[in-house]
C-alpha positions as CSV (number, residue, x, y, z in Angstrom):
1,M,7.9,-3.4,10.4
2,S,11.0,-5.2,9.3
3,H,13.4,-6.7,11.8
4,R,16.4,-4.5,12.6
5,N,18.9,-6.4,10.5
6,A,16.7,-6.5,7.4
7,R,18.3,-5.1,4.3
8,L,15.0,-4.2,2.6
9,T,11.9,-2.6,3.9
10,V,8.7,-2.6,2.0
11,H,9.8,0.6,0.3
12,G,13.2,-1.0,-0.6
13,R,11.4,-4.0,-2.1
14,R,9.3,-1.7,-4.3
15,I,12.5,0.0,-5.5
16,L,14.0,-3.4,-6.3
17,V,11.0,-4.4,-8.3
18,E,10.9,-1.1,-10.2
19,R,14.6,-1.5,-11.2
20,V,14.1,-5.0,-12.4
21,R,10.9,-4.1,-14.3
22,S,12.9,-1.3,-16.1
23,G,15.0,-4.1,-17.6
24,R,18.0,-4.2,-15.4
25,P,19.4,-7.7,-14.5
26,V,18.3,-9.0,-11.1
27,A,21.9,-9.9,-10.1
28,H,23.0,-6.3,-10.7
29,V,20.2,-4.8,-8.7
30,A,20.7,-7.3,-5.9
31,A,24.4,-6.3,-5.7
32,E,23.6,-2.6,-5.6
33,M,21.1,-3.1,-2.8
34,G,23.3,-5.4,-0.7
35,I,21.2,-8.5,-0.9
36,S,21.7,-11.9,-2.5
37,R,20.4,-12.8,-6.0
38,P,18.1,-15.5,-4.6
39,T,16.5,-13.0,-2.2
40,A,16.0,-10.5,-5.0
41,H,14.4,-13.2,-7.2
42,K,12.1,-14.1,-4.2
43,W,10.8,-10.6,-3.9
44,V,10.3,-10.2,-7.7
45,R,8.5,-13.6,-7.8
46,R,6.2,-12.5,-4.9
47,W,5.5,-9.2,-6.6
48,K,4.6,-11.0,-9.9
49,A,2.3,-13.4,-8.0
50,E,0.6,-11.0,-5.6
51,G,1.4,-7.5,-6.6
52,D,2.3,-4.9,-4.0
53,A,0.7,-7.1,-1.3
54,G,3.4,-9.6,-1.9
55,L,6.0,-7.1,-0.8
56,A,4.5,-6.7,2.7
57,D,6.3,-8.0,5.8
58,F,5.2,-11.5,6.6
59,L,4.3,-11.0,10.2
60,H,2.2,-8.0,9.5
61,T,0.3,-9.9,6.8
62,Y,0.0,-13.0,9.1
63,N,-1.3,-11.0,12.0
64,H,-3.6,-8.5,10.3
65,H,-4.8,-9.9,7.0
66,R,-5.2,-13.7,7.1
67,C,-8.4,-15.7,7.7
68,H,-9.0,-16.6,11.3
69,T,-11.8,-19.1,11.1
70,A,-10.7,-21.0,14.2
71,L,-10.9,-17.8,16.2
72,D,-14.4,-16.8,15.0
73,G,-13.0,-14.1,12.8
74,P,-10.9,-11.6,14.8
75,T,-7.2,-11.3,13.9
76,P,-4.7,-12.3,16.5
77,I,-3.4,-8.8,16.9
78,S,-6.9,-7.6,17.8
79,R,-7.0,-10.0,20.7
80,V,-3.8,-8.6,22.3
81,N,-4.5,-6.2,25.1
82,N,-3.1,-2.7,24.4
83,A,-1.7,-3.7,21.0
84,A,-2.5,-0.3,19.5
85,G,-1.6,1.6,22.7
86,Q,-5.3,2.4,23.4
87,Y,-4.8,2.1,27.2
88,T,-1.8,4.3,27.8
């Protein structure tokens, strides 16, 4: 989940990438979507390097998909009581 002031969600980032891939200038797409040119370039670069996984929100990726060797394997979110609402 993006923070409440975020201009782009994961879906918006995919739209950004699709528009740039279709040949439109990054600066024009950024202006249309209300973000800065450097931010648009950042998301396009991440997509080129990592594919759709690069468009995911950082905290979601950090908490759910990274290696946790110091924790003997479980992700941090799995160690939080009631994180998924299983006790309500």
